[in-house]
Every structure is written in structure tokens, then in C-alpha cells.
N, C-alpha and C positions, 0 to 999 in steps of 0.2 A: 531526516536530518538534512538541513540545507548546507551549502558549501561553506558559508561563513562559520557556522557552528562546528563543522568538521575541522576546519583550520584551527579554530580556537581550542578544540579538544585535543588534537594530536600534533598540531604544528604544521607549518608550511612545507618543510622538507619531507616529512612522512606522508603528507597528503599528495605531494608530487610523486613520491615513490609508489604510493597506492595507485594513482592513476597510471603510472608506468606499468605496474604489475597487471592491472586489468587489461590495458591495451596489449601488453605482451601475451597474455593468455588468449585473447581473441585472435591475435596474429598467429600464435603458435598452432592453435586448433585449425584455423583456416588454411595456413600454409602447409600443414602436414596432410590434410585431407585433399587439398587441391593439387599438391605436388608442384606448387609454384616455384619456378627457378629460371632466372635470367640466363644462366649459362646454357641450360637445356634449350631454351628458345633460340638463342643465337646460333647454336650448333645446328639445330633443325633448319633454321633459315639459311645458314651457310651451305647446307647441302641441298638447297633448292626445294625445301618442303615447307608447307603451310598447314601444319597439323595441330594436334592437341596442345603441345607445349607453347607454340606461338599464340594460339587462341587463349590459353590460360593467362599468359603474360599480358596480352592486350586487354583482356577483361579486367585484370587486376589494376593496371595503371589507369584505365579509362574510368573504372568505378571510383578509384581514389580521386581522380579529377572531378568527377560528378559530385561526389559527397562533399569534398572540400570547397568547391566553387559554390555549391548550393548553400553550404553553411555560411560562406562569406556573404552571399546575397541576402541571407536571412539575418545577418548581423550577429552571428554566433562566433565569428572569427574575423580577424583582420590580418591578411597576409603581409602587409607592409610592416607590421610590428614583429613579425617572426624573425628569429635570429639569422636565418639564411638570407633574408631580404634586407635586414637593417644594417648589415655590415658589408664592406666591399667583398666582391667575389673575385676569384682568380681564374682568368681565362687560360693562362699557361698551366696552372694546376689542374684545371679540368681536362685539358688536352693530354698532358703528360701522365697525370695520375689516372685518368680514365683508360688510356691505352695500357698502362702497367696493370691496372686492376683487371682489365679484360683478359690479358694474357694469364694472369694469376688464377682467375676463376676457372679457366679451362684446365690448367694444370692440376688444380686442387679438386676438380670435378664438382664444383659448386661455389656459389658466391658465399660471402660471410653469413648472411641470413640463412641460407640453405644449410650450411654446415652446422649452425646452431640447432636448427630443426632436426637434422639427421642425428646429431649427437644425442639429443634427448630421446631418440628412438632406439638407442643401443649401438649406433655406428661409432666404433672406437676410432676409426680413421678420422672421422670428423671431429672427435674430441681432441685428438692430437693437433690436427690442422687448426682448429678453432683457438686452442691455447696459443699456438705460435702466432696466429693472426692478432690476438689480443696483445701479446707482448710486443710485437713489432709496431702495432698501432700506438701503443704507449710510448715506445722509443721515438716514434715519429712525431708524437704530440709534444713531449717535453724531455726526451732523452737524447741519445747520441745522434739520432737521425733527424732531429728537429732543425738544426741549422741548414741541412741540405733541403729539407722540405720548405723552409722559409725562403731560401734562395730561389728555388724553382717556382714557388707560388708568387714571388714578388716580381717575376719577369714581366708579367702583363696582368694588370688588375682592372676591374671595372671602375669607371669614373663616377664622380659625384658622391663618394663616400658610402655607397650602398650597392647592392646587387642590381642587376638589370631585370626589370619586370617586362617580360616579353609582350604581354598584352598592351601595356602602356606604350612600350617602344613602337609597336606596330600600329598604334592609334586605334585599337579595338575596344569596344565597350566591355565591361566586366562580364556581361552575360555570355559573351563569345567563348569564354573559358568553359562554361557549362555545356554549350552547344558542341564545342570541340570534343569534350569528353563523351557526350552522347553519341557523336558520330563514330568515335573509336569503339565504343561499346557495341554499336550496331555491326561494325566490321567484325569484331570478335565473335559475336553471336552467329554471323553468317559462316565464318570459318568453323565454328563449333558445330553448326548444323551439318556442314559438309562432311565433318569427321565423326558425326554421331556421338558427341561427347555428352555424357549423362548430366542431367540437370543438377544432381547433387554436387558434382565437381564444379560446375559453374557457380553455384551458390557460394561454395567455399572460396572460390577464386575471387568473387566479388567481396567476400568477407575480409580478405587481405586488404583490399582497397578501403573498406570501411574502417579497419583498424587504424589506418593512417589518418583518416579524418577524425576518428575518436581521440587519437593522441593530440592532434592540433586543437580541437575544440576544448578538450578537458584542461589542457595546460593554459590555453588562452583564458578560460573562465577563472582558473586559479590566479592568473596574473592580475585580474581585475579586482580581486579582493585581498591579495597578499600585501603585507606591509613592506617587505623587501622586494626588490626587482626580481622577476622570474623570467628566465630565458624561455621564450616561446618556441617550442620545437615538437617534433613528432618522431616517428620510428626511423632509426638508423642504427647500424651495428658497428661502426668504426669507433666513434667516441665512447658509446655505452659499453662496449666490450672492454676497452682500456680502463674506463672508470670503475666498472664492476670488479675487474681484477684488482685494482688498487684498493677498493673498498674492503676486500678480504685480506689485503696485505697491510693496510694502514688504518689503524683504529681512529685516526683523526678525519678520515674521509666522511663527508656529510651525505645524508640521504638526499636524493633528488629523483627526477623522472627516469634517468638513465639506470640508476641502481635497481629500480623496480622492473624495468623493461626486460632485461636479459633473463632474470629468473622467471618472469612471467611467460616468456616464450618457451623456456625449458619445461615449465609445468604444463602449459597448454599442449605442446607437442607430445610430451610423455603420456599424458592422459588420453589424448586422441589416438596415439599408436596402440596403447593398451586396450582401449575399447574396441578398436578395429582389428585387434590381434595381429598387429604388424610390428610390435616391439621385438627386436632380435639383435643379439650381440654380433657384431661383425668387425673383423680386423683387416690389416693389410695382408694381401695374398702373396706379395713378393716385394723384394727390396726396392726394385725400380719404381714401383707404385708409391712406396713411402717417400723416396727422394722427390718424386714428381709432386706429390701432395704438399710436402713441406716447403718446397720451392714456391709453389703456387700460393701458399699461405703467407709467406714472407712478402711476395709481390703485392698481394691483396692488402696486407696491413699497411704498407707504405703508400700504395696507390690510392687507397680509400682516404687516408688522411690528407694526401696531397690534392685529391680531386674534390674534397669538401663533402665526401659522403660515399657510401658503398652503393651496391646495386639497388638497395632499398632506399637508403638515405638520399642519394642524388637521383636515382632512376625513378623512384615512385614518390617519395615524400617531397623532395625538392621540385620534381616535375609537376606535382599537383598544385603548386602555387606559381608555376611558370617562371621559376628563377632561371635566368639566362645561363649561368654557369652550370646549373644542374642538368639542363637539357644537353648542353655541349658535352659534359662528362658522360652522360648516358650514351650519346652517339659514339663517343670514343671507346666506351666499354664494348659496345657492339662491334666496332671495327677491330679492336684488339683481340676480342674473342674469336671472331670469324677468321681473321688472318691466322691466328694460332691454330685453329682447328684445320684450316686448309693446308697449312704448311707442315703441321706436325702429325695430326691424326689421320686426315684424309690421304695424305701421301703415304703413310705407313700402310693403310688398308690397300691402296692401289699397288704398293710394292709386293704385297703378299698374294695378289690375284694372279 
């Protein structure tokens, strides 16, 4: 069955949700098996280490860049038509939101995407934190926190009515994006070899990057045959978490890519953990841990909506199309996370020595 026939059979919204479901399953399996986590990579780097967590993160973002840039060169996708590039970006939102998100993911012991993956493997701490993240994200999108988000985001925005394409801004040819991704992948493989990381984990790490490209290409293809305008996007967990929550609370919410993505990640992560015999119920061990995780989830929910995406949405998905504000948000997430680890966790360890 071709795409046109599929759309005519089940409709545009359900087709987008189906693509989200498939993309989510691929992401869920790959993220669970690779243990991909931006928070873990930033902490490892902050402590002067270049080991498996940094290698997995580098391989994930580099393969996302390679797959997405190759798809664009092959004519399967046009980044300038994506939602993140077609609308103005917020420099102030990327800075402030990125820093807030970085602090939050250290406190919550995982970014929003990692929390979703862990929740599907029986981690009840992540279930609680993930729900709080989704509620705060929705409040930041259209609730009580939205005026504050709008004010902070409007302090400094990109010019020209669209986001900044870093490759175009630097005067580089389109192929340079692919070459940049290949260079990052080579660095990731060198670090992986130094730390003797197994090939299976590397394959799954690259699978996370492939899932990002799968989302971009599938939704772009749908936009070319759909009668109604389709927002071209890929994996992120700020907007989709809020939208999925509202889908189960409001019967009038329509199906789209976001609504399929979150359940897909849960299904993929759950099945992967069961097959690997890693599914295990876990809860909070003490009250202070609960307070810390909940506070981190609140900060991540607001920070992600302000920054224009979470660690995946801005850090990998937005980075794969070289959106200027996405790379700035990613940098600020690293800074926020590293400073938090140095001031909070490393100082605590030093005090007990």
C-alpha cells in the first residue's frame, strides 16, 4: 500500500499518528538498549571523563545528522520547510530555557526522553517525574505559565521571520552538514574503541539517531500528499508529552504525530526491557530524592517549552537540521547541567571525603 492509499484509507491524522508510533517504537528500543542520556553524558564530561556515556551521546547526535543530511541531499526531506526552521526562533528562550532544563535534568536524574524510557521499564520515579513534566509543559504551552514563557522568549528572537540556518549563515555548502556528522561519528567511534564499548550498544545508539531521521522523512512525505497543511517535525518530548496528556483528558483532541510518538516510545522501551530481562519496578528510596526529582521535572517542563525543545527535540532533532537556536539551547543545557553537578553533587561528594 502506497502513502496516498494509506491516507485515503485511514485519514491524514491517523497516518501521522501511525508514523509517530513507528518512530517512537524505534526510538524506545534503541534508547533503552543504548542507555542514551544527555544528563549522564554531561555529568561524565563535567567530571573530566570521556567514556561510554559521552561516546553514546556523540554517536547518537552524529548519526542523526548523517541520516538527516543524507536524506536532504537525496531529496527525501527539506529542512527549510520544517516547523523549527520556518518560524522565528528565540535566542533568549534558548539561553534561559536551556540553562533551566540543564539544571532540571540533573535534579531529576534524566532528561524528559530518558524519563519516558525508564518509566516504561518499571521505574516509578520516572513515572511521577514524567507526569509532572507533562503537566508543567502544558501549563507553559497554554496555561498559567504561558505568559511568562512568551515574555522571556520574546526578549530576543531571530530576524527574517524564520530560524537561523547555521550552514547558510556560515556560507557552507549543504554537503558540509553531512561531513560534519561523519566527523563527529568518527570521534565517537574513537572514544568507543578506547573504552571498549560493545558493538551492539553502538548500533542501538546510532538507532536513536536513525529514529530522528525516520520522523523527519516520514512526516515530510505525508506533507507532500496531505490535503491539509502538516507541521513537519520529528522527535521531541516537550510538546508531545503535553499533547498526549491532553489527548487522554480531552475527547476533542485530534490525532497527529505527537499522539503516536509517546505511546510508541513506551511500547518500544517496555518490550526491549522485557526481552533483555531488565524490567523492574523501582520507587523513591527517600523523601529528599522525591523532592529533588519533582523539582527537576518542573524545571524541565518549563525550560523545554521555553528553549523550543528538550534534550532530544533541540539537542538532537533540531541539531540535525542545524537550527541556530537548537544548537544554542543544547550548549546551554550542557552548561546548566555541568554547573549543577559541580556545585551540587560533586561538592557533596567532596564534603564526605
